[in-house]
Every structure is written in C-alpha cells, then in structure tokens.
N, C-alpha and C positions, 0 to 999 in steps of 0.2 A: 773562227774555229772550223775546220773541215771535218765534216762527219760522213759516215758511210752513205747516208741518204743523199748529201749534197754531191758526193762523188758519183753516185748512181744517177742523179738527176742530170749532171753534166754529161755523162756518158750517153743517157738517153737523148738529150738534146743534140749532142754531136751526131748521133745516128739520124735524127730528124733532119739535121742541116745537110748531112752528106746525101740523104735520099732527095732532098729538095734541090741540091746542086747537080744531081744526076738527071732529075726530071722536075722541072718547075711545077708540075701538077702537085707535087708533094710539099709545096710551100704553104698550103692552107693550114696545117696544124700549127706552124710557126706564127702565122698571121693571127689565128684565132687565140693562141696563147698570149700574145703580146699586144694586140690592138688596144684594149682598154687602158693599159699602162702607158703606152705611147700616146694615146688620145689625151689622158690626164696630164701628162708631162708637157704636151704642146698647149693644152688649154690653160694651164697655170702661167704660161709665158705670153700667150696672145690674148687671152681673157675673153674670146668670143667662141661660142660653139661651132658656128658655121665655118669660120676661118680655121679653127682647130681641126675640124673634120677635113678640110682641103689640104691643110699642111700634112696631116697624118696620112692621107692618101698618097701624097707625094713621098713621104718617108717609106711606105711599103712598096711603092713602085720602084724607087731607087734601090731599096734592099733586094728586090727580086731581080732587077736588071743586073746588079753587082754581086749577086750571091756567089758566083763562081770564084770571085776574087776574095771572099771571106776566108779567113784562116782561124781555125780554132786554137785559142791561146790559154784555155783553162779558165776563162771568165764567162759568165753567162752571155748568150747570144744577145740578150737585152742591151748589153753595154754597146754593142756595135749599133743596134737600132736607136739607142738614146743619142749616140754620137751623130748619126744621120739626122735625128730630129733636131737636135741642137743646131746643126749646120743649116738645116732648112729654116728654123726660126730666125736665126742670125741673118740669112739671106733675105727673108721676108722684111726684117727690120731695116736692113740697108736699102733695099729697093723702095720700100713705101714710106720710109722715114717715120714709121709708127713708133709710138712710145711702148716700151716693153712693159708687160704687166707682171707683178710679182705677188703671188699668193702666200700669205703668212698666216698661220693661226697661233693661238696662245701657247700651244705646246711647243711650236717652233722657237718662239721667243725664249721659253723656259730652258730649252736645250742650249741656245746661245748663251743665256745667263749663266748656266753651269760652266760653260768654257770660258766665260769672261767674268769671273767672280770679281765684283767690285763693291763699292760702298754705296750703291744705289739700289733702290728697291725694284723688284720685277715689274710692278705696274708701271714705273717710269720707263722701263724698256719698251713696253707696249706702245706707249705714247711717243717715244723718241726714235723708235726703230725706222719708221719710214724716212725720217730726215737724215739718219745715218746711212741708210741704204742708198740714198740719193748721191752721197759722196763717194760711193764705191765705182770703180770702173766697171765696164761691162764684163770683163773677165773675172774680177773680184766677186761680183754678184753671182756669176754663174757657179763659181766653186762653192760659195756659201749655200746657195740654193741646193745644189747636189748633195752636199755633205750634211746640212742641217734640216732643210726643208723637205727634202726627199729621202734623207737618211741613208744615203748610199755609202757603202764601205769605201775606204780609201782606194783600194784596188780598182774598184768600178769607176770611181771618180777619175782616176788616172787613165783608165781605158777610154772613157767617154771623151776626155780632153786631150787624149793622145799624149800623155805625159806619164812618167813612171809613178808608182805608188808612192815612193818616198818624196818625190817632187810635190805630189798632190798634198801630202801631209805638211810639207814646208809651206806651200802656198796658203793652205788653209789657216795655218797658225800665224802667218804674217798678216793675213787679212783680219783674223780675230784681234791681233794686237792693234791694228789700225782702227777697227771698230771700237775697241775698248777705249783708246784714246779720244775718238770722236764722242763716245758717250760721256766720258769724264769731262771733256771740254764743254759739251752741252749741259751737263749736270752742274758744273761750276758756274756757268753763265746764268743759270736759273735763279 
C-alpha cells in the first residue's frame, strides 16, 4: 500500500541519491542509512561477523563506484544495495567454495507454515526445515529467504533478483509448492 509518507520517503531518498551522484561526498547519508541492514543481510548468509564486515565494505565500495549508473525506479535504494550484496555473497561462495549460512527463527517457520498449510504440526516444521532447505537450489533458497526470512515485498524481491514483480510471485509459489511436497514426503516417511 502506497502512503503519502512512503512517497515522501522515496522522494527524499531520490534527492539524496542525486546529490551523491553529483558529488560522492554526499554518499555518507545513504551509507549511514543502510549500513546496518546490509551488514545483517550479509551476516545471515556468511555467518561470520568479520567476513560480513569485509563483504559489506565491498558492497558499499561497489555502490559508490557505480552510483552514477543507478537509475531511480520507484523502489527503495536498498533494493539496489541488496542486489549488490547478494552478488557479492554469491561471488564469495563461488571463489571460496564456502557453505552458505541460512539464519531462520521460529517466526520465519510460522510464516512459511501459513503459506504451506498442510496436515503437519508447526513444531515438525522447525525440525524438518533444515532438511527441506537442503533440497532447494541456490536460487530457490534465495527467493525464500528474501520473501519469508527477510519479509521483503514481491516488488523488492523482483528488483533484488533482477526479475519482474509478477515473476517473483510465480517463483515464490513454485518453491513453496516444492517445499510443501518435500515436507509431506518427509512427514509420510516418519
């Protein structure tokens, strides 16, 4: 739902971006506004504070270097930063062959349960979720994380993954169907 406040926030953010594009000295307010969110985003994926700090630094360096290329499209600037962060994390995993860290809490599991109503109890989901997540591809896991674990709107998920909002919805529900089938399979094997 678009509110007057959200429109004002986007306009204010657009002004900050334009100032920073004209003079990089003005990048500081954007950095300060988004550093913690980007750091947490990266930390949830890499699982180590020092490494998350290094990756986050790279994200903001790339953002600053490429700021002139940024085009305002009516979504928060953070979506662009999250896309850079996601790319940096993926590059780290490719180069180092590290395992990807997935941070999940009980509230995340309950949100998934609401989307995949089945004949199993939520506590079973908590126990079985790691095994089900292991069966997802890298792309499937990313979209579930963005939508449910980080509670991003479909429009932002699409922007981060460089796909349309509608395709983001389609992909989310396809993955949910796959997860539901995996949960039911594991539930029936128990």
